[in-house]
Structure formats: C-alpha cells, structure tokens
N, C-alpha and C positions, 0 to 999 in steps of 0.2 A: 228040489233039496240035496243034487249035486253042489250045487252053489254054498247051500249052506253049512254042508259037512267039507268043503273047500276053507269056509271063512274062516274058524281058529286056523288054522295052519297058516291061512296069508297075513292074518294078524301077528301071530307066532315071527315070523321072517321079519315082516316092516317093525315087530320089536326090537328086533338080536338087530338087524340094521343101526336102528335108531340109537339102541345101547353102546354100540361098538363104534358109531360115531361119536357119541357124548363123551366117552371113555380117552378116544384118540385125541379129541380137541382140548380135552383138562389134561393129556399129558403135554402137548403141546405148549398150553399154557402155564403149565407149571415148570418148563424147562423154560419158555422166556421170562418168568417170572420169577426163577428160584436162582436156576445154575445160571443164567446170562449176567444178573447183578451180583454173582459167586463169583465170575471171573472178572467183572470188574471192579470189586470189592477187593482182590486179589495184587489186585495190581495200584490201586490207590491206597492200602494200608501194607503196612511192614508183612510180608509174607515168608512164613519159614510151612514145612512140611511137617514137620510133628503139630506145630500149633493149629495147623488146619487138621490134621486127623482126628484134632482132640473135638475141634468143631463139629466135624460129621460126626462125629459121637453124641456130642452134645444135640447135633441136630435130629437125629435119630430119636433119643430119646425125647427131645419136645415135642417132636412129631407124634409118637405113641402116647405119651401125656395128652395132648393136644386130639386126639382121636377120641380118646378115654374120655375124655374131661367135656367135650362136645357132644357125644354122642349120649351119655349118661344125663348132663343138667341141662343140656338142652334140645337135640332130639327126642326123647323120653319125656320130655315136661308139658305135663296135659295144658291144653287151649293156647300151646305155641306155636304162631304163625309160622316160626322156622323149622318145624317139626313137619309142617303140613305134606311135603316130598316123604320124609323118612316116614311116615304113617300108613302111604300108598307103597313103601316098599314093603314092610310087612304083610300087607292087605293084598298084594297078588303075587306072594311066594305061590309057586305052583300054578299056574294061570298064562296063558299065552302072553299076557303083557307082562310077566316079570322082568325079560331084559331091558324093555324101558324104563326101569325103575330101580335096577342095581347102580348103577353110577353112585360112588361117594360122595363124589364134589356135587351139587346143584348143577351147576352150570360154569365155564368161563371165564364170566366176571364175578363169579364169588370165590373161584379159586385163586385168582391175582388180586383180589382185596383180601385176601387169608394172608399172602405173602407180604403185601404193603403194610396192613396194620400187626403183623406178628413182626416186619423186617425193620419197621421204625423202632420199635421197641430195644430189638439188638443193636441195629445201629447206633443208636443212641448211648448205649450203657456201654459199649464198645469203644468210641471215640471217648466217653468221660475216662473210663477207665483203663485205655487202651491195652486191652486183653488181646486184641487181633483174630479173634474167632469170627467176625461175622461171615469170611468167605465160606468156612465149612461149613457154618451153619445152614447158611442157605443149599448149600453142596446136600448135606444132611437132610433138608427138608423135603429137597425136590426128591432124591431118593424114596424117602418114605413114603409121600404123598404116591407117585406113580405105583410101586410097586405093594401100596397095600389095595390100591384100584385094581390093580389087574389081578391081585389073589383073590380080591372078593368076588370081581368078575369070575374069575376059574370057577371057584365056589361054588357063586349059583346058578354057573349053564355046564355043572358037570364037567370043567377043563381039566387039562391035566397039571399036576403039583409033582412039586420037587419029593422026593422023599420022604426030606426032612420036614416037610408041612405039609403032610398028607394028612397029619390029627388037624388042621386049620378046618376043612371043612367040617366034620362032626361038632367040632369046638365051637364053630358060629354057628352052624345051623341049628344047633341047643341053644342060641340066643333065641332064635324065630321061637321055640317050644315055650322058653321064657325068657323076655324079654328085660326081666330086671335082674337080669346078670350076663357076664361073657360080651362087656362092652366093646373089649381088643379086637380084633379081625383075627390075626396071625399072630400076633406077639405078645402075650396078655400079662405085661411086667405089671400095669397099674392092675389088671382083676386080682392078682395074685397080690400085690402090696395090699391093695384095698380090701380086700376079700371077697370080688364078685367074682371069683372064678367058678363057682357050684351056685349051680342056680337052688332060690330061696323060696318059700311055699306060697308066699302074696304074690299072685301072678298079676301079669298089669291088664287093661282093658283088654278084650278081642280084638279092636280096631291097631293095636300093634303088637299083634303076634304074626 
C-alpha cells in the first residue's frame, strides 16, 4: 500500500525531470538553429544596428503570429496527426504526468525544422529585396521561442513570473477551460487582433480541454 501511495509522486518527479530536460534541449537547439545563423548572417549581409533591431521586432511579431496560427489551426484541428501531443497536453492538466507534456516544442528536431522552413523564406526574400533584416529576424525568433517556452512552463508549474506577466497564468489557463480561445500564451497580440481573446460559447471536445 505504501508503494502504491508513493507511485504518483514518483511519476510526477520523473515527469518534471523529463519536462525540464525537454525544455532545456529545445532552448539549446533554438540557439543553434536561430542565434548562430543570425550571427553568421550578420557577417554575410551588410549589417547596421538599427536595421537589426527592426529585424528583431519583426521576428518577435512573426513568432507571435506563428504561435497563434499553429496553435489555432493546426494543434486544435480535429483528427490532425500533428495535434496528438497537444491533445495530451490538454488531457493531462492537473495530473502527475502534466510536466511531461508542457513543452511547446514537440522535440528538438521539430524546433530545428521550424527555423529551417521559416529561415529559407526570410533569407530568400532578404536576398532578393536587399533589406538585410535576416539576422535580426533570426534573433527575434530565438528570443520569442525560448521566452514563450519558459513562460508556458512556469504557468503550468506555478513558477515565478515577473510582475508584468502575472496576468499570463490566468489568461492561458482560461484557454484550457475554453480551448477555442486565447491561443497566444502570454502576448495576446493576435488574440486581440482576431477576436479570440475572450472565450466563446461553443466549447471544444473534452479531449482538448
């Protein structure tokens, strides 16, 4: 009986350790796939600080838009194979296994693929139009992904959040009550722009809560 009583806490400990490791590996791959190419591009393309800062801003907004679009139209799409892990995330809220499914990035290879697929578009457009925003955009993507991952983890693990971001816990957890709203995790630019910042009456199936 004692072993059975200890089992949930052991599961929670292992899940927490696995979740932390996954978050750390995703951040490392984001740095290698985003920040490192950003530095290389800063040497390869003409570099000016003000242009780089504009690129960072574009990268942050792009990251926020991608988060919204992917979350809304892929991860919450019924019967979508890519949404399987996200359904597990919703289904395990409040369980000992929750930390295992908190990570926004499915795995490090998916993080690398995300940077490669978006990066090809940016570098191609930048080369054709000679805007020289590429390095800044890569820095913006890297920053947004790592910050969003960390904040999402702290929201679910009841960790410390800076004063200006404490609203994010209630905001995001409301998404788990009404999953067809609040697709941005902590910066609701596109939720506000596209009218999904408030919950709607037509709730999603229980498996996505």
